[in-house]
C-alpha positions as CSV (number, residue, x, y, z in Angstrom):
1,X,223.9,-176.5,62.8
2,X,227.5,-175.1,63.9
3,X,226.6,-175.4,67.6
4,X,225.5,-179.2,67.1
5,X,228.7,-180.0,65.5
6,X,231.0,-178.3,68.1
7,X,229.0,-180.2,71.0
8,X,228.4,-183.6,69.4
9,X,227.4,-185.9,72.1
10,X,226.7,-183.3,74.7
11,X,223.1,-183.2,75.7
12,X,222.7,-179.4,76.0
13,X,224.7,-176.2,75.9
14,X,224.1,-173.6,78.7
15,X,223.2,-170.1,77.8
16,X,226.7,-168.9,78.9
17,X,228.3,-171.5,76.4
18,X,225.9,-170.4,73.7
19,X,226.7,-166.7,74.2
20,X,230.5,-167.3,74.3
21,X,230.2,-169.1,70.9
22,X,227.8,-166.7,69.4
23,X,230.3,-164.0,70.4
24,X,233.3,-165.8,68.9
25,X,231.6,-166.4,65.6
26,X,230.5,-162.7,65.4
27,X,234.0,-161.5,66.2
28,X,235.4,-163.9,63.4
29,X,233.0,-162.7,60.9
30,X,233.6,-159.2,61.6
31,X,237.4,-159.8,61.5
32,X,237.0,-161.5,58.1
33,X,234.8,-158.6,56.8
34,X,237.3,-155.9,58.0
35,X,240.3,-157.7,56.5
36,X,239.0,-158.9,53.2
37,X,239.7,-156.8,50.0
38,X,237.3,-157.8,47.3
39,X,238.7,-157.8,43.7
40,X,236.8,-158.3,40.4
41,X,236.3,-161.8,39.2
42,X,236.6,-162.4,35.5
43,X,234.2,-165.4,35.1
44,X,230.6,-165.8,35.3
45,X,228.5,-165.9,38.4
46,X,225.8,-168.2,39.3
47,X,223.9,-166.4,41.9
48,X,221.4,-168.4,44.1
49,X,218.8,-165.9,45.2
50,X,216.3,-166.5,48.0
51,X,212.8,-165.9,46.9
52,X,211.8,-164.5,50.2
53,X,213.7,-161.4,51.3
54,X,214.2,-160.8,54.9
55,X,215.4,-157.3,54.6
56,X,215.6,-154.5,52.1
57,X,218.1,-154.9,49.2
58,X,219.1,-152.0,46.9
59,X,219.8,-154.4,44.1
60,X,217.3,-157.1,44.4
61,X,218.2,-158.6,41.0
62,X,221.8,-159.1,41.4
63,X,222.3,-158.5,45.3
64,X,225.2,-156.0,44.8
65,X,227.4,-158.3,42.7
66,X,227.4,-156.3,39.6
67,X,230.6,-154.3,40.2
68,X,232.5,-157.3,40.9
69,X,231.8,-159.6,38.2
70,X,233.3,-159.1,34.6
71,X,231.2,-162.0,33.0
72,X,227.6,-162.6,33.0
73,X,225.5,-163.0,36.1
74,X,223.1,-165.9,36.1
75,X,220.4,-165.8,38.7
76,X,218.7,-169.0,40.0
77,X,215.7,-168.4,42.6
78,X,215.5,-170.9,45.3
79,X,212.8,-171.3,47.8
80,X,213.0,-169.8,51.3
81,X,214.9,-166.9,52.8
82,X,218.6,-166.3,53.6
83,X,218.4,-168.5,56.8
84,X,216.2,-171.1,55.6
85,X,217.3,-171.8,52.0
86,X,218.9,-175.1,53.0
87,X,216.2,-176.3,55.7
88,X,213.7,-178.8,54.7
89,X,211.7,-178.7,52.4
90,X,213.8,-175.9,50.8
91,X,216.9,-177.7,50.8
92,X,215.6,-180.6,48.6
93,X,214.6,-178.0,45.9
94,X,217.8,-176.0,46.1
95,X,219.7,-179.5,45.7
96,X,217.7,-180.2,42.6
97,X,218.2,-176.7,41.2
98,X,222.0,-176.9,41.7
99,X,222.2,-180.4,40.4
100,X,220.4,-179.3,37.2
101,X,222.9,-176.5,36.9
102,X,225.9,-178.7,37.3
103,X,224.5,-181.2,34.8
104,X,224.0,-178.7,32.2
105,X,227.6,-177.1,32.7
106,X,229.1,-180.4,31.5
């Protein structure tokens, strides 16, 4: 959790501190999104796709990556949703799927 890492050793965070940090993260994300110019990628993509969708997606198979990938898109379904795919127990399954992929790429 990013808040935990910022405040290690501190017992709790005030609502004001939490709001300020959330605002900083949102501002940084907006600036990154606004300034980033996506270019196509020549290689293959291994796309980890959450099995549970939290919102409507126009392209549920490739999640919008098709125009940007020149190689093949390999999809790997993982348990959970966008916010919980790394949390227990999903994270353990995600790690197993990733390790199997890495072992097979050797």
